[in-house]
N, C-alpha and C positions, 0 to 999 in steps of 0.2 A: 504494500499499500504506499503510495507516495505522500509525502508530508502535506503537499498542498491539498490533496484530496481529503485527508484526515482533518485538516484544519477547517476546510470548507463544510464538511459534514458536521463537525463539532459546532461550528458557528450555527448552521442550519437547525440542528437539534436544540441548542440552547435558545435560539430566537423564537422557535415555534413552541416551546414548552409553555404549558399554562400552569399556574400555581406555584411556580418557583420564585415569583417575586423579582423578576429581572427587570430592571428599568432601562438599561443601556448596555449595548455591546459594542466595543471598538476593536478593530483589528489593526495591529501594528505589524505589517508584513516585514519591515526592515529588521525588526527585532524578533520576529516570529512569536508574538504575543497576542493573546486574546484578553482584553480587560472587561471584566463583567461587573457592572454596578447594580447593586440590588435596590429594591424600593426603599429599604430602610438606611440606605447610604453606605453600606459596605462595599468595598471594591476588592476583587480578586483578579489575579493575573494568572493566566493559563499559559505556560510556555509550550510550544509546539516544536 
């Protein structure tokens, strides 16, 4: 599985999920990061 495919699928899964309380998703392709901001203000970075 290619990294780009995995990152794109992960982004799609997180973006389409309901009930997880995700307010925003940002992809930083230069650093291979997905930044996930939740509705309560927490921020998580997923390194791909």
